[in-house]
C-alpha positions as CSV (number, residue, x, y, z in Angstrom):
1,M,-10.3,-3.7,16.7
2,V,-7.6,-5.3,14.5
3,Q,-4.1,-4.1,15.1
4,T,-2.6,-2.5,11.9
5,E,0.6,-0.9,11.0
6,R,0.3,2.1,8.8
7,L,2.8,3.5,6.4
8,V,2.5,6.6,4.2
9,H,4.8,6.7,1.2
10,R,5.3,10.2,-0.3
11,I,6.9,10.9,-3.6
12,A,8.4,14.3,-4.6
13,D,5.4,15.3,-6.7
14,L,3.0,14.7,-3.8
15,N,1.5,11.5,-5.0
16,C,0.9,9.5,-1.9
17,A,-0.2,6.0,-1.0
18,E,-1.2,4.7,2.5
19,I,-0.5,1.1,3.3
20,A,-2.1,-0.6,6.2
21,E,-1.0,-4.2,7.1
22,T,-2.6,-6.9,9.2
23,A,-1.5,-10.5,9.5
24,S,-3.7,-11.5,6.6
25,T,-4.2,-8.4,4.4
26,V,-2.3,-5.4,3.0
27,S,-4.5,-2.5,2.1
28,I,-3.5,0.3,-0.2
29,R,-5.2,3.6,-0.9
30,D,-4.6,7.1,-2.2
31,S,-4.1,9.2,0.9
32,K,-5.8,12.2,-0.8
33,T,-9.0,10.2,-1.5
34,L,-10.0,8.8,1.9
35,A,-13.4,7.6,0.7
36,G,-12.0,6.2,-2.6
37,P,-11.2,2.7,-3.5
38,I,-9.0,0.5,-1.4
39,L,-6.8,-2.3,-3.0
40,N,-6.6,-5.3,-0.6
41,L,-3.9,-7.9,-1.2
42,D,-2.7,-10.9,0.7
43,P,0.9,-10.4,2.0
44,A,2.5,-12.7,-0.6
45,A,0.8,-10.9,-3.5
46,F,2.0,-7.5,-2.0
47,T,5.5,-8.8,-1.7
48,T,5.5,-10.0,-5.3
49,F,4.1,-6.5,-6.4
50,V,6.9,-4.7,-4.4
51,N,9.6,-6.9,-5.8
52,W,8.3,-6.4,-9.3
53,T,8.1,-2.6,-9.0
54,S,11.6,-2.6,-7.5
55,T,13.1,-4.4,-10.5
56,N,11.0,-2.6,-13.1
57,A,11.3,1.0,-11.8
58,E,12.7,3.6,-14.2
């Protein structure tokens, strides 16, 4: 089994995202929809996404 680190981000209105990280992939899904779609990104793309959302958040 691949070792992963799991993080759950909760926002005040109960929108949640689960983020699991391995050395080569960052996976993101809605924590309320366990069988739903999963977005898989390479770590560099995830970092770019996080940086973009940090600078463009309202």
